[in-house]
C-alpha positions as a printed NumPy array, in Angstrom:
array([[118.643, 122.542, 111.864],
       [119.525, 119.728, 114.377],
       [119.598, 116.819, 112.826],
       [118.951, 113.396, 115.627],
       [119.919, 110.364, 115.058],
       [118.45 , 107.047, 116.084],
       [120.306, 104.927, 117.861],
       [117.611, 102.883, 118.513],
       [117.049, 102.202, 115.123],
       [121.301, 102.237, 114.044],
       [121.533,  99.508, 116.84 ],
       [118.783,  97.525, 115.726],
       [120.146,  97.627, 112.312],
       [123.52 ,  97.181, 112.522],
       [122.516,  94.311, 114.149],
       [119.955,  92.286, 111.527],
       [123.277,  93.174, 109.037],
       [125.627,  90.945, 111.908],
       [123.261,  88.294, 112.511],
       [123.03 ,  87.922, 109.141],
       [126.42 ,  87.668, 108.279],
       [127.066,  84.958, 111.224],
       [124.775,  83.122, 108.754],
       [126.864,  83.106, 105.899],
       [129.465,  82.616, 107.053],
       [127.493,  79.981, 108.471],
       [126.042,  78.746, 105.588],
       [129.615,  79.294, 103.672],
       [131.594,  77.057, 106.306],
       [128.864,  74.171, 105.436],
       [129.253,  73.927, 101.986],
       [132.664,  73.558, 102.636],
       [131.988,  71.565, 104.479],
       [129.606,  69.308, 102.881],
       [132.567,  68.404, 100.118],
       [129.797,  68.902,  96.902],
       [131.773,  71.799,  95.888],
       [134.65 ,  71.738,  93.697],
       [137.698,  72.717,  94.898],
       [138.361,  76.187,  93.192],
       [134.9  ,  77.46 ,  94.729],
       [136.196,  76.191,  98.259],
       [139.269,  77.688,  98.271],
       [137.336,  81.372,  96.566],
       [135.093,  81.269,  99.913],
       [138.009,  80.677, 102.139],
       [140.398,  83.358, 100.645],
       [137.212,  85.551,  99.797],
       [133.708,  85.228, 101.114],
       [134.436,  83.525, 104.787],
       [137.206,  86.977, 105.04 ],
       [135.043,  89.47 , 103.731],
       [132.304,  88.231, 106.292],
       [134.274,  88.289, 109.531],
       [136.424,  91.565, 108.537],
       [132.159,  92.965, 108.376],
       [131.247,  91.484, 111.561],
       [134.361,  93.253, 113.006],
       [133.558,  96.485, 111.925],
       [129.124,  96.072, 113.179],
       [130.395,  94.823, 115.961],
       [132.766,  97.823, 116.378],
       [129.041,  99.8  , 115.481],
       [126.661,  98.183, 117.336],
       [129.42 ,  99.346, 120.28 ],
       [130.156, 102.692, 120.138],
       [126.53 , 103.312, 119.1  ],
       [125.557, 101.936, 122.928],
       [128.3  , 103.693, 124.319],
       [128.083, 106.898, 122.481],
       [124.222, 106.873, 123.423],
       [124.443, 107.015, 127.035]])
């Protein structure tokens, strides 16, 4: 039995998640810059949430590039 991978679907799903992560960073940056959150929450966003999304973006970009490169 041969397993096939739909590279276009894989790339599309990764791109959608990548777009969501980029949007999340934008929203979080905006929340911090507006100054309406408590300092402790701003700190948590800066120290935990933003690094999480930035790391996820790097992984997704690599995944997309690998899917495009290895799919040819």
